[in-house]
N, C-alpha and C positions, 0 to 999 in steps of 0.2 A: 273779605278779598286785596291779597297785596299788590297795587298798583307798580310795578316796572317803569322805569322813567332812566335807566341810567347817574343817575345820580348821588342814590338818594338810602339803598339795600347796603340794610344792616345784618351783624353776626344776629340779631335776635332772628329775621329773617330766616335767616339760613335755616332755624333748626322750626320755623311755624312751615316754613316751605318742604322741607325732612320731611318733618312727621303728614304731610299731607291733610294739616289743620284746615287750610283756606288753598284756596285756587288763587291764580294767579290772573291777569289780564295785566295790557299795554296801554302806556298811557296817551291817546290820539296824538300826542304833539310828536313824539316821536313815531308815528305811522310816515307820518309827512315825510321826518327825516327820512326812514326807508326809502319812501319813493322816493326823494329825491338825490338822493345817493342811488338806487339803481336807474334812473334814466342816465344819469354819466358813464356808468359799465355796460346798459343798454351802445349807448356811442362809441364807446370806444369797441368792443366787440365788433362792430362791424365797419372800421378804419386801417388802417394799416400795420400803426404803429405799434411794436408789441409791449405791450403791458401786461406784468408780471399775472399771473392765473388768471389772466382775461383769457390770452390771445396764444398762452406761453406750456411751455410744460413747468416739472418740479424740482427744486431741489434744485442737483446739478444740472438736472435736463430743462433749466430756467432758456437758455437757447436756443432750442427748438421750439419752433413756431407752429402752430396749430390751424388748421385749414377750419374753416369757418362754420364748416356744416360737422365739425364735429366738436363743436365747445362745449353740445353738451356732453356726450360721449366719453368726453375725456374726464369731467367731472363725474358724472358716477365710477370712471375709471379708480377715481385716485379715494373713495370712501374706498371701494373695495378691497386694491390693492393697501390700501394705507388701515384695513381694521386687522394686526395681528397679533392685539391683546393674548396674554397668555395668563396659566393662572388660574386663579378662582374669581367671579366676578364681584364683582365690586357690592355693596348692599342699598340696597332699592333707593332706601333713604338720599345712602348719595349721590347716586345717578340726580335723582330728580330733583336736588341742589345742583350738578353738573347743570343737567337742562336750562335750570331758571338760568341761571349767571352767564351762558350765554348764549341768551335770547338779551338780560342785562347787558353784553357788551357789545351782539348785532343791533339793538333797536338805535343805537346811537349817532346812525347817520356816513358812518365809514367804512361800510365795509359792501354793499351795493348789488343787496342779495334781497328777491323776490321779498316782496308785505306778505303774499302767500307763502310761503317757504318760515318765515318767520313764525307767523300765526297759526303754520300745522304744527309746528315746535310746541308752543304752546299747548295745542287740542292736544297734541296726546302726552304733557304735562297731565293736565285739567281734566283727560280719561282712564288715566292712572293705565297708561300706554308705556311701559318703561321698560328703554331701551334696557339688553345685556350687557353690562361692559366688563370685560377683565381686566383685568385689577396691575400687570403687568405688563410693558413694555412701550413706557415714554419716558424717552430723556428728559422734558419737560427745555428743548428749546425749542423749536419750530414749532408748541405747542407739544398738546399733551394728545398726539399726533394719530394716534396709535386709539387711547381709550376714546378720545372723540369723533372718530369714526364710526366705533362699534356702537356710538350715543346717535349720530345719523344717520348711516345706513336705515331702519326704520322706516326716516319717512320717504325713500322710493319704495319699501316695499320688500325692501333683505335685513342680513341679520335674524338676531332673535329680540323680542319684547317679555317681556314682564308683563300677565296681565291677574287680573281680581287671584292671584298668589301661586299662579303656577307660570312656567318659561315656554315659550312654543315660539315657530317660524315664526319670523313680523308677517307675513301673510294668512298667517290660520285665529294668532290673536286678534290683527286688524277685522278680520272677517266675523269673529267673535260681536267683537267691540263695534261693529259696522262704524270705520270710520275707513276712510279712503285714504292712502298717499298720495305721494305731489309721483303727475305724472312725470316722473323725468329733473334736471338740474337742470340751471341756465348757467353763462358763466359766472366766472366765479364763484358759483354758491358752494360746490364742494370745497375747497379751499376757503372761503371764510366761514363754514362750522367749525371747518379743524382745527385753524391756527387761530390756542388761546392757551391760558391757563386756568379754563374751568373742570380739570378736575385732581390737580395737585390743590387747585383753591377752597375745591368738595371736602374735599377728604379731610386737608387740614382744615380747612372753616368750622368741620363739624368736632375734629379732635381739641380747639380751640374751645368754643363752646363747652364739653364737657370739662376740661380744662377746672377755665374756674369757677364750676361745680367740684373738682375735685380738690383742687384749693380747699376750699370750705369747710371739707370732709377730715384733709389733714390739717387743719385750725384745733377741727373739735376735735380729735383723737392727741393732737399736741396738747390740750386740752383738759380731758379724760386724764389721759400720762403725768402730768403734771398732778394729781390730785392723788393717781394712783406711789404715786412717786416720795409727795407732799413736795414738789418743788419750788425750791424760793422765788415766791413775785416780785423783786422790788426788780428784778432784773429784767421786767416789763413796761419800768415809772417810764411814763410819756418822755418825765426828761432826759431820759438816757435817747431815745429813737429822736429825740429833736435835736438835739445838741448833735446828732450825724447826720441829720436832714434827708437821709434817702425817707421815700413818698412813699414807698411798699413798705421797707422795715414800721416807722411807725405806723401806718393802716396795719399790720397783723398785730405789732405791740397789741392799740389799744382792743381789736376786735378779741385774742385773750383776754385779757382780762373783763371784757366785755361778760364775754362766754360766765367768766370766774366769779363773777361778781355775789358775792353770799356761801362759798363754800366755806368748807372749815377741815380741808381736807387740804390747803397748799399751809407752803412756812413764810416767815418774812426770814430775810437775814439776819445770822445769829441766830435762830430759834433751833436748833438742829444742826446746822453746818454756816456755813462761811459763803459760800457760793456750790452751784453746780455744775454739774457737766455741761460741755456744750451742745449736747442737743438737745438744752432743754435751755440753758440760759442764751446761747445763739442761734436758736430758731426764728426771732422777727426779723434775726437777716437775713438767714435763710431762709423762710417763709416768703419773708417780703424783698426779697431778690425775684421770687419765681414771676411775685405778681407782679414789680414791673416789670419781667420779661413775656408777659400776655398779654400788660399794656401797650409793653412795642408790637409785639406780633397782630396784635386787634389791628392798630393803627393800618399797618406794612398789606393787613389783610383786606379792612372795609376799602381801601384804595381800589384796590386790584378788583373787587365787587364790581365795581362801577367801570373800572378801565377799556378802553376798550386797545385790543391784543391784537385784530385783527395785520395779514398783510398783505396786499399793500394794502395801504388807507385810503380809502376817499374822499378829497376835502369838494365837498358843495361850492364851496365859495367861489372856487380858482377852477374847478372843473377838473385837478390832476389827480394823480396816480400817483404814488409814493411810496415807495417800495426801503420797509427799515424792518427793527427785529424787537417790536413791541411784543412780540412774543416770548422769548426768552423769560423762561423765569426764574431767573436770579436774584430777583426780590423776594422772591416767597421762601424759593429754594432755603436762604439762608436763617429765612428766620424761621422756618418749622425747624432748622435740625437747633435754631437757638429754643426752640419751643421743649425738643425731643430732653437738652440738656436741661433745661430750666422745671421741668416735669420729673427726669430722674436724678432730681438732689430732694430733691420731698420724700423718693423713697429713701433713699440713702441715707437721712436720715431720721427717719421713719422705723427705720430696721436697727438703727443704735439703739434706739430709746425703747424700743422690743425687747436689744437684748439685755436696757439693762433692766429691766420687769423682770427678765426672766432668771439672768443672774446673779444667785447670795452673795456674789461677793459687792457689787455695782447696787444691790434695790435693798440698802435703806429697811432692813431683815424679813422681808416678803423667803416665803422659803423658796427651796430651791423649782427653779424653772414651774412656780405657781401650781404644785401639785401639794396634794395636806401631809398624802404616807410620801414621801420622798424615796425612790427606790419601789418601791411595789410600784410606786407610780410615777411615769414619765412629765406627765403635763402637759404643759405647750414647750417644751423641748423643741421639735423637728418643726415649731410653727416659725421656731425662727429662720429657722436650717432651710424657710422652704424663701422665707424671706430675701435672706438674703443671698438665694437663689436668684430670685425675682432681681433683684438689687448689684447680683452679676454679670446677667447676662443686659440687664436695660448699661452696662457701660459698652458692650457691643454696638451695639445700638445706636447711642449717642454718638458716635464717630462721626462726624457731619459727612453726607453726601457729594453738602457743597462743593467742596475741593478738589470730586471730581469728575472729569470730563472724557469723552472718549466720541474721535471726529466721524461723522456720518453724511453722505448722500458724498462717497468722494469727496470727502474733505470742506465739501462746497459748508455744509454746516460745521465748522471746525474745535467750535468751544460751547457746549454744551448745560444744564445748572443744574442734571440730576433733579429737579423737583421732585418731582411726584416720587419718589424713594423717602424723598425727606418725609413729606406726607408720611408717606406709609409707615414708617418709623415713626414717627411721633405716634402716632397711633399705637404701634406693637408698645410702645415705649407706657399712655396713660394709661391699658390693661395694665401690664405690669403691674402699675405703681396705686393703681385700685386696687389689687390683690393684697398688695402689700399694706394699703392703710384698713384692708378690712379689716389686716390680720392685726394691728397692731389695737383697731378700735378695739376688739373682742380679746385680746392682751387684758386694753385695760380696766377691762370692765369685773376682768379676775380677779384683776393684782388690786381692786379697791374692794370686792368684797374677802380678799383675803385683808385686804390690811385690817377691814371692818366698814364699812363700809359710815361715815357719819356727815351730815347735810353736802350733794354737791352744789355748785354753780347755778346760775340759772337756764343758760344753756347745755350744760355738762348733764346735768342730771336730766331736760329733756329727751337728752341725744342715750344714755343710759336708759331711763326706762323705752325707751323706744325699741334697744335692740334688747333684754333681758324676756321684751316678747319673745322674741323669736331662736334666740338663743343664749341655752342657761347659764348658770352655776356650776363648776365643772367638781365633784365630789371627788370624784375618781377617773381612773381613766376611760376615756370615751375612740370611739369613728369622730373623729374631728372635722375631716375634710368635709361629710354635707352643711353642716355649722359654718366654716368657709370660703361654700360656694355660695351660702344665702344670703352669708355677709358683704359680698360680691357682686351679687345680684342688685342684695335693696341699694348698693350706693349707685345703680346706674337707674333705677328706678326717677322718676321725673315725683311721684306722689309723695313716696319719700323723704326725698327732697324737701319737696314743699314742705312740707308733714312738721322739719325741722327747723327752717328757715325761712319762712312767709314771713311773721311775725319780725324777724330781723328785715328782710327783703323791702 
């Protein structure tokens, strides 16, 4: 059971929630805060002072006062009119995280919605009644309005729900699950549900979780390539990296030497040549910069996961409602752009290592394109093309979304973050990087065998043996794509990762 308390949710918790491994609950102390803030909103809705989102319209329409008899109606209207998502539905795992993140923000006592409303969201999550949320439509500044509206509509029996592997109209799914929706919304509740950054946080958070694993695989691919190309390990000497003082670089160099410990296929300075090309020699600097980037993104993200991103905020101590801008996604937009750039570089340098292995002018004696009978066989020639294509595509995706802004709501919302686009781009980049790393792993194993496999390092030997259980050595040309797809699939499996890294972790 994951207990949501508004302060302690972590990146690892997101993965467990996404996978549906554990149910969630709310800490009792937080429910007290919810009740107190609701009492304040109830009082505000009964007086004549304009309070944004309580008794007014929204966005540019905030100057329009809403009649007390219509306060519930305007909240339902808000969800219906704002659920304007387009594109494909988000993965069910992502929406599960969205729901938990939104609950974690709402229970901190700044939002003013009813206890029963937040508990209903938890009930849906625990009963696996997961809203169908369309991926496109958020500007990332008044919160992820469109996406969170799709998430919230089923609370009042509208919209769509995924249940037991199928998508239904909300009322049909609720009937199948024997769960009742809320009997409407009260003042401010619709706004409280959709004012926030939880869609971009969910998408980007799961990308970040996978990014750490992909960096580990990138390090292993690098290590196998070091053996395939008889790489010089002196460049990984800890003294070199401590002299620069960059923490990520120091850590990556340490890991690579650990993976290669005991290998008889690497070399030392001046054994065969004075120094290696940058894609081998400077890999700790590049992979290390990516690690540092991931660590920075994690700090910002975990703050946001436990943040209040509503508007207006209700302050229990002073009975005040203050309109401000915590829903603006700029902190996440910037770091998710950074995440995409950092991941792109893993593929960029990986592709250069692939090229060195297949290019007979760079591979230090390996046959052209790693084919035994070059000419008759093309070998791994086009695998490098594919890697180059993916890297080029990432260059397009890596352009930052956060530098763009299009005013909305009649220019009331005149600067927006585009944070959900940053998060979705980071996901596309990650998926491309995973493909490139899969290609490098396959290429390195083929090259090691052609080199004349000797004793490998303690970790490279482990991953080599596992890869060889489903990827053969290619004596002659064959259809490569099924093996490429399988290698990529393995890199996304929890079990494959744990089998390789469980001892190290």
